[in-house]
C-alpha positions in Angstrom: 42.0 -3.5 -8.8 41.4 -6.8 -6.9 39.9 -4.9 -4.0 37.5 -3.0 -6.3 36.4 -6.2 -7.9 35.8 -7.8 -4.5 33.8 -4.8 -3.3 31.7 -4.7 -6.4 31.2 -8.5 -6.3 30.4 -8.3 -2.6 27.9 -5.6 -3.2 26.2 -7.5 -6.0 26.0 -10.6 -3.9 24.6 -8.7 -1.1 21.5 -7.5 -2.9 21.0 -10.4 -5.2 19.2 -12.1 -2.4 17.5 -9.2 -0.5 14.2 -8.4 1.2 10.3 -8.8 1.2 6.6 -9.5 3.1 2.8 -10.1 2.7 2.2 -11.4 -0.9 4.6 -13.0 -3.3 7.5 -10.8 -4.0 8.2 -9.8 -7.6 9.7 -12.9 -9.0 12.3 -11.0 -10.9 13.8 -9.3 -7.8 16.2 -12.1 -7.0 17.4 -12.3 -10.6 18.3 -8.6 -10.8 21.8 -7.2 -10.2 22.5 -5.5 -6.9 23.9 -2.0 -6.8 25.3 -0.3 -3.6 26.0 3.4 -3.4 27.8 4.8 -0.3 30.3 7.4 0.7 32.9 4.8 1.5 33.6 1.1 0.8 36.1 -1.2 2.4 36.9 -4.9 1.9 38.8 -6.8 4.6 40.2 -10.0 3.2 41.2 -11.4 6.6 37.7 -11.2 8.1 36.0 -11.7 4.7 33.8 -8.6 5.2 32.9 -5.7 3.1 31.8 -2.5 4.8 29.9 0.4 3.3 29.3 3.7 5.2 27.6 7.0 4.7 24.2 7.3 3.1 24.2 3.7 1.9 21.6 2.9 -0.8 21.2 -0.8 -1.9 18.9 -1.6 -4.8 17.9 -5.0 -6.3 14.8 -4.9 -8.6 12.0 -3.5 -6.6 13.9 -3.7 -3.3 15.5 -0.6 -1.9 17.4 -0.3 1.4 18.6 2.9 3.0 21.1 2.7 5.9 24.0 4.5 7.5 26.2 1.4 7.4 26.1 -2.0 5.7 28.5 -4.9 6.5 28.5 -7.9 4.3 29.9 -11.2 5.7 31.3 -13.7 3.2 31.7 -17.5 3.5 33.6 -19.1 0.6 33.0 -16.0 -1.5 29.2 -15.9 -1.1 27.4 -13.3 0.9 26.2 -15.2 4.0 24.9 -12.3 6.1 24.3 -8.6 5.6 23.8 -6.2 8.5 22.2 -2.8 8.0 22.4 -0.2 10.7 21.6 3.4 11.2 19.5 6.0 12.8 16.8 3.8 11.3 17.6 1.5 8.4 14.7 1.4 6.0 13.6 -0.9 3.3 10.9 -1.0 0.6 9.7 -3.7 -1.7 6.9 -4.1 -4.3 5.5 -7.5 -3.4 3.7 -8.1 -6.7 2.5 -6.2 -9.7 -0.1 -3.7 -8.7 0.2 -4.4 -5.0 1.0 -1.7 -2.4 4.6 -1.6 -1.4 5.8 -3.1 1.9 8.0 -0.9 3.9 9.9 -1.3 7.1 12.5 0.2 9.4 14.5 -0.7 12.5 17.7 0.2 14.2 19.3 -3.0 12.9 18.5 -5.2 9.9 20.0 -8.6 9.3 19.6 -10.2 5.9 20.4 -13.9 5.2 20.5 -14.2 1.4 20.5 -18.0 1.2 17.4 -18.1 3.4 15.6 -15.0 1.9 15.2 -13.9 5.5 15.3 -10.3 6.8 15.3 -9.8 10.5 14.5 -6.3 11.9 15.7 -5.7 15.4 14.9 -3.0 17.9 12.2 -0.4 17.2 11.1 -2.5 14.3 8.0 -1.5 12.2 6.6 -2.9 9.0 3.8 -1.3 7.0 1.7 -2.8 4.2 -1.6 -1.5 3.0 -3.8 -0.7 6.0 -1.7 -2.8 8.4 1.2 -1.8 10.7 3.3 -4.2 12.7 5.6 -3.0 15.5 7.8 -5.1 17.8 11.3 -5.4 19.0 11.8 -8.3 16.5 10.2 -8.8 13.1 11.2 -11.5 10.6 10.4 -11.1 7.0 10.6 -14.0 4.5 11.1 -12.2 1.2 10.5 -15.2 -1.0 7.1 -16.1 0.5 6.3 -12.6 1.7 5.5 -13.6 5.2 5.9 -11.3 8.2 6.4 -12.7 11.8 6.5 -10.3 14.7 7.4 -10.8 18.3 9.5 -13.2 20.4 7.9 -16.3 21.8 10.4 -16.4 24.7 8.9 -13.5 26.6 5.5 -11.9 27.1 7.4 -8.6 27.8 8.2 -8.4 24.0 4.7 -7.8 22.8 3.6 -7.0 19.3 1.5 -4.0 18.4 -0.7 -4.3 15.2 -2.9 -1.6 13.8 -5.4 -2.6 11.1 -7.0 0.5 9.6 -10.4 0.2 7.8 -10.4 0.8 4.1 -11.3 4.4 3.2 -14.8 4.7 1.9 -15.2 6.1 -1.5 -16.3 9.7 -1.5 -20.0 9.8 -2.4 -19.4 13.0 -4.4 -16.9 11.3 -6.7 -19.6 9.0 -8.1 
């Protein structure tokens, strides 16, 4: 019973502070409960971690994260860090009412709930509207909806950005 309560609490804490980029995120997202569905869930009291494996789906408000594995690290009962991994861990968030969703994927995603910071590592890509950002490292501030790509420590870690022109309205539709 205690283990189930800890796992449920850990899962809720995990998503209570999840993801974002580009425009202000839906204000209600951080106030929404977090749900985590997975094939397995384990809580380790000694290491203060909760591990979810197998088709993991985490949802908080408009934020949805799909991964193969999710590990939540707790400090004093609060989710300090969440690590999503998988073939490609994927996230989606509606940044504001009526705005296009922001989506992203990477081999590893680290979320720091207290900082509202999502870090996408290795083969990271983020899409919003007509823009695509790709790099080995992308940081996403979910509260301010700001995307930062690249690593200033090396020119070898370049950023690739694709800005597509808006589609012209079909003249026949007028």
